[in-house]
N, C-alpha and C positions, 0 to 999 in steps of 0.2 A: 837463425833468422831473428831480426830485431823485433822487439816487442814494446808495447806501450809508448811512452814519450820518446823513445829512441827511434821510432819509425819516421821515415820521411823528413829528416831534419832540414830546416831552412838552410839554404846554402850561403854561407859567408866565406867559404874557402877554408874553413877550419872546423871540422866536425866536433871537436872537443868544446870549442867556444860555443857552437850552435846549441849543444845539449845543455851546457852551463847556463846559457842565456834563457833557453826555454824553461828550465827548471826554476830559474830565478823569477821569471815572470809568472809561472804557475804558482810559486809560493806567495806571490803578491795577492793571490786570491784566497790565501789561508790554508792551502793544502800542506800536509806534512810530507816529509821525505818518504815515510813509509807508504803513504797513499800514492805518491807519485811513482813508486816502484812497481805498482800493480799493473796488470793488463788493463787497457782502456777499452771501454765499450761506448761508442758514440750512440746518441739517441737523436735521431732525425725528427725534429718537431715541426709539424706542418700546420700548426694552429695560427690563427690571426683573428683580429676583430671583425673581419669580413667573412668568417667561416663559422656559421652556426653549428655545423655538425661536430666541430672540434672543441666546443666550449668547456668540455670536461677534461681536457688534456692535462692541465696542471696536476690534477689528482692521479690521472693515469700514469703520467711520467714519474711522479714520486714513487709509485708502486714499481715501475721498471727499475728505478734507482735502488730501491730496497732489495730487489732480487739480485742486482749486480753486486751490491756491497756485501750481501750475505754470502755470495759465492766467491768473494775474494777479489773483485774487480773494482775499477774506478769508473763510475758512470759520468760522462760529460755530454750534456745535451747541446745541440746546435740547431739554429733555425734554417728552414729552407723556404722556398716559394710555397705559398699556400693557395689552394684553388677552391675558393668558396663558390659552389656551382652557380647560384643565382645572382651573385654579385659581380660577375665578370662580363665585360663587353669586348668583342662581340659575342664570345662564348668561351667557356673554360677549355674547350677542346684545343683552341689556338695555343694555349699556354701549357698543355700537358708535356710537350717535348721540352719546353724551357725548364719546367720543374725537373724533368728527368736529367737534364744536363746539370742542373744545380745539385741534385742528389748525388749523381755520379762523381762530379768534380770535388764536392766537399768531402765525400767518403775517401776519395783518393788523396786529396791534398792535406787532410788533417790526420794526426796520429791516432788511429784507432785500430784495434785488433779485430773487432767485430762491431756490428751496428744493429740496433733495433729501429725498425722503420715504423713510425707511429702515424697512421693515417686512416682515412675512411671515406671521405667525400669522393664522388664519382671518379674524377681523373687522378686523384691523389695516389691511390693504391697502384694503378698502372704505372704512373710516373715513377713511384718509388721502386717498384720491381724492375722497371726498365733500367733505371740508374744503377741500382744495386747489382743487377746482372752484368752490366757493362763494367762496373768497378770490380766485381767478383771478389769482394771481401766477405767473410762469413756474415750472414744477415738473417734476422728473424723479422717477419712481418707481424706487427701488432695492429689489429683492426680497431677502429673506433667503436664499432657495435651499433646496432640499430636503435632508433627511438622506440619508446613504448606507445602503443595506441592509446587514444583518449576516449572516455565515455562522453557521448554528446547526444542529447535528446533520444536516449534509448538505443543508440547504436555506437559501434566502435569506429573511430576515425583514425587514420594515419596518413601522413604525407607519403607519397604525393598522388597516388592513384585516386584517393578520395577527393583531393583538391581538383583534379581534372573532372571528376564526375559532377561535383557541385558547380564548377564553372560552366560545364555544358548545360546544366539546368538553368543557370543564370542567363546564359546566352539564349536559351529557348524561352525565356520570360517566365520561368516557373519559380524562381527565387529572386526577390527584389534586392535593392542595394543594402538595406538594413540586414537582411538575411545573410547575404554573402559576406558582409563584414563580420557578422557573428561567427560564421563558419571559419573565416580567416583566422580568428583568434583561437581556434580549437583543433587545428589540423596538425600542428607540430608543437608539442608542449614539453618535451624533454630534450636533453642532449642526445646526440647521436645522428646517424644517417637515416634516410627514409625508411619507414617501418615496413615497407613491402619489398617484394623481390624486384626492386629497381636496379639500376646500374651499380650503386654502391654495395648493396647486398649481394648482387651477382658476383662482383669482383672480390668481395670478401670470401664468398664460397669458392671461387676459383683459386684464391691464394691458398686456402686450405687444401683444395684438391691437387694443386701443383706440389704441395709439400712445403711451402714457404712460411705458412703460419702454423702455430702449434695445433695438433689435433684437438678438435672440439671447440676451437676458439672463434670460428667465423660468425656464428649466429648469436653469441651472448649479447643480450641487450646492453646498451651503453651505461645504463644506470644500475645494472645488477652487480652485486658484490663479486660474482664470478669473473666479471670483466677485470676487476682490479687484481684478482688472483691470477688471471691469465697474463696480466702485465708483469706481475712479479715473477712468474714462471718464465716469461720471455726474457727478462733480464738475466735470470739465473742460467737459462739455456745459452745465452750469448757467451757467457764465460766458458761453458762446456765446449762451445765451438772454437774458442781460442785454444783450448787444450788439444782438441782433436778436430782440426779444421775440416769443415764440410762447406764448400763454397756453393753459391747459387748456381753456378754452371754445372755442378754435380747433381743438383736437385731438379732444375728446370731442363728437362731433356725431351727428346721427341716422344718418348713414352708418357711422361708426366703431362705433357701438353695435350696428348690424346685423351688421357684421363680427365683433364680439365674440360675438354670439349664434351665428353660424355656427361659430366656433371652439369655443365651449362645446359645441355639439351634436356636432361632429366628434371631440372628444377624450373624449367620454363623461364630461363633467365633472359636478361636484356640483350637486344640486338647489338648494343654498344660493345658488349663483351667480345664479339668477334673482332672488331677493330682493335681493341686493347690487347687481347690475347695474341693476335697476330703481331702487334708491335713488340710485345714482350718476347715472344718466340723469336722474332727477327733479330733481337739482340744476341741470341745464341746461335744464329745461323740456321734456325729451324723454320721451314716454310709451312704455312697452313694453306692448303688448297681448298677452295670452295666446293669443288666436286667431291672431295673427301668428306667435307662437312655433311653433304647430302647422304653419303654412304653411312656415316655414323648416325645421322638423324633417322634414317629408315630403320635402324636396328636398336635405337635407344628410346625407351618409353618415357613419357612425362609422369613423374611420381609425386610431385609436390603440389599441394593445393593452396597456393599462396596468391594473393593479389599481385599483379593486376589480372591474372588469368583465373584465379580461384577466389577463395573467401577468407583465408587466414593471413596472419602477419608473421614477421620474422621472429618475434618473441614466442609465438606458437611453435615455429620450427625448432627453436632451441629447446623448448620444453618437450617436444615430440621426439627428440633424439639427435637433432642437428644434422650437419652435413655428413658426418660420419655414418649416420643411419641410412642416409641416401646412398652413400658409396657402398655400404654393405649390401644393399639391394642390387646394386650394379656389379657386384663382385665378379660375376662371370664374364663381364665385358672389360674389366680394368686390368692394367698391368700392375700386378700386386708386388712386383719386385722393386718398384720405384722407391728410392730413398726419400725420407722426409727430414725436415729440419730438426725433428725430435731425435734423430740419430737411429731410427728404426725404419724398417720397410713399411709400406702401406699395408701389407698383409698382417704384420704384427700389430699395427694400429687397429685395424678392423677386427682382429681376433679378440681384442681386449674390450670391445664395446659392450655396454650393458645390453641385455637381451630385449628389454621393453622398448616398444616404439608406439607412438600414438598414430594409429592407422587412419584417423580422420584427416591428418595432415600429411603423412608420408605413406603413400600406398605401396603395397607389396608389388614386386616385379611381375608377379603372375596376374595382378588385377590393377593395371595402371589406369591413370586418368585418360591417357591416350597411348596407343601402341607405338606412335612415332614421336620423335623429338620436337621441341617447341619451335625450332628455327629451320628454315629452308633457304637454300641459295637458288637464285633464278638466273638464267642466261637467255640471250636472244638478241634480236636486232636493236632493241632499245638499251640493252645492257650487255655488250659483248664481253666485258670483263667481270660481270656478275652484279647481282643485287641481293638484298636480304629481305625476307619477310618472316615475321613472327606468327606462324600459323596458329600457335596455341592462344594467341590474343586476337585472332581474326574470326570473321564470320564465314563458315564453310560454304554458305550459299553463294559467296562471291569468288570462290576459288577457281571456277572455270567460267570465264566471262570475257566478252568483248564489249567495249564501250567507246563512247565518243570522248575525246580529250577536251577538257576545259583547262586552258594553260595560263599559268601565272609566271611572268618572266623574272620575278624577283620577290623577295620578302616584302619589299615596299609595295609592289604591285598587288601582292596577296592581301596585305593589310588594307589597301585602298579599295579593293573590289569585292572581297569575299562576302561581305554583308550587304552589298548593293542590291536593293530589291529588283533592279532590272537585270541582274546577272543571269545570263542564259545557261541554266544548269538544271538537271533533273537527277533524281537518286540513281539512275542507271549510268550516269556519266562517270568518267575517271578524272579526278582532280590531279593536275600535273603541276609541280613546282620546279622551275628551272633555277640555276645559278644559286644554289645553296650548299655546294660541295666544299672540299678543302681549299680550293683556290678562288673561291667566288668573291672574296672580300668579306663574307660573313663567317668564314672559317668553319663550315660544316656544323651549324647549330642544330639543336634538337627541335627543328621546325618541321620535320617530316609528319608530325601529327597535325596535319592541316585541319583547321576547324571545319565542321560541317557548315555550309553556308546558312546564314541565319534564317532565311525563309524556309529552308528544308528542315532545320533543327526545330523550328516552331511547328512544323507539320509532323514531327515525330520521327524523322530520319535519325538513326543513331550511328550508322556506319555506311561507308561507301569506299570504293577503291581510291587510294591516294598514292601518288608516285613522286619520288624526288631523289636528288643526290644528297639530301640532308640526312641527319640522324634523327632518332626518336628517343625520348626519355624511356628508360626501362620501366617507368611507372605507368606508361601509356598503353593503349590498346586500340585495336582496329585493324582493318584489312589494308595494311600500309606497306608499300614497297619502298625500301630505303637503300642508301649507299650505291645508287646507280652509277656504274663506272664503265667507261670514262665519264667524268662529270661534265656538266654543261659548260663550265667556265674555261675548259680547254678544248671545246668544240666537239664533245661527245655527242652521240645520237640524240640524247635527251634535249640538247640545245636546239635541235632541228624540228622538234615537235611543234605543231600549230593547232590552234582551235579547230575542232571539227575532225581532226585525224582520228582514225580508228586504232585502238590498241587492244591486243589480245593477251589475257593473263591465263596461264594454266599451271596451277600448282602441281597437278598430276604429272605434267610433262617438264616441269621446272623451267617454264618459258615465260618471257615477257617480250612481246614483239610490237614494234611500231609498223603498222600495215600501210606503209607508204613506199612507192616504187623507188628503186635505187637511183634512177635518173632524176626524180624529183628531189631526193635527198642531196644529190650532188649539186643541183641547182641552188638549193638552200644553203649548202655548205659554202659555196663560192661567195655568198654575200654575208656570211657570218663574221662578226667581230667580237673580240674578247670584251666581256662586260665591265671590267675594271682595269684601270691603269696600274702597272706595278708600283708598289711602294718605293720611295726613294731612299729610305734609311731605316735603321733600328731593327728591332726584333721582327717587325712586320715584313721587312725585306728578306731577312734570313728565312723566315717562315715560307714566304711565297716562292723563294728561289729553290727551296729544298724539300718541301713537304711532298710526300708520295700519295698515291691514290688509296682508296679505302681497302682494296684487296691486299695492300702492303702495310696496312695498319696506320696509315697517315703519319708514319714516323718520318724523320729526316733521312734523306738518302745516305748521308755520311755517318749516321749513327748505327745503321744496321751492320751486323757482322756478315761479311761476304763469304 
């Protein structure tokens, strides 16, 4: 098998000339013949000036290169699409699949024997794993690592659960403009991803649980020296993978995906992870059934006491024993024979872990924070194909409830009316947002965290049932039903809800029902029209033509392995 620069030669009709020309151009960059004879490790660099999470990547990538060079390889970095979560419009979710295509095609098109995927921000890690699995070249996932929390007025702050808490206080009139501006400058003060168990930290944990990131590397803070040592080790491991190829398709299997689901439930992870893990698994032809998620959730306890559902931060999880310590508590539920990118089984990884664990952060299996997992899937007449609720972040008082629908037809409608003093709404009502799913024109933003109407917030209301086909940030909290499928924009039942309709929610029965007669729904359906015109060109057209619903991971239909 061809190695290094001899892989995938540019086709000029003369292979010898192609290699001669490639070496010639490589030597123009100052490489010696000796270096060019080495195996090549590509380094997929997802940084940009619009991605605050990745501002430490120059130093991180230098450490990867150090590891590759010391192990006898040639490191070559290359740029990919970068998904800075808060800098993209309409939402980063729209561009996750684009990044996955970029990663896949650049791995396949360029001569590399292995690749180190360097990323962290929410959609970046899913995109890199999706692309790497499709390309199926030996790969190691290197995570950006979380931010460190900041001391502020006697308390610890960290993006972004605390940012939502302070914004809610600002909306309720308890923090003025000067106060919120001061908070703004103290929420995110170091490099790295959000400091809580948001989507970025959840996906980092899942990357380790799948076996694609080196053991012990998921929770290391971005600014910790151990993060650089993990980078060096990832580069060195990439060279080992060249010598004894272990491809992503051999690591990401049905068993390792189930392990990842168990870890997701035990850490009280982000609802977004269901969409992303489903998309990753789909690239290997593995289906994640929401009914199976419920079965796993019923038997998987919540063990990790991190914000947004608890009190600690990711840096505390690392100091407490990391994701490995969580998996050791789950040992009796996991498939221990799964292979990891380290070249050893999960059992071997867990057997080598230090004995000490901080029980304030990671609870023992026998004394969990909750006996059931953090996520639950719901079905019913409002969501025939499923919906997701993060029960570990919700108010149990609202779990069995019937309420009146207060419906917003779009994000623009929500923004225009949610704080209207004349809005007909009470704390017992259900807030319903339509047309915020994958094909809505908004591309399924993290808008499911509907704000509490201002007049209720000022009266002290902190939670109420909210329902939509949107997503929610992993840093958010509340009794929020998300990913309702089929979505409104393709005429799903959610599109037919009207102000005053009754909706019944039952977490116990896993149900979410629109209590409207079938004849009335058919009447409404006959007058329904799509909310947006299809785009005429470009990536927006590709996206709208091919994006799947939430239960299929919102991947493109032509990218999933059949």
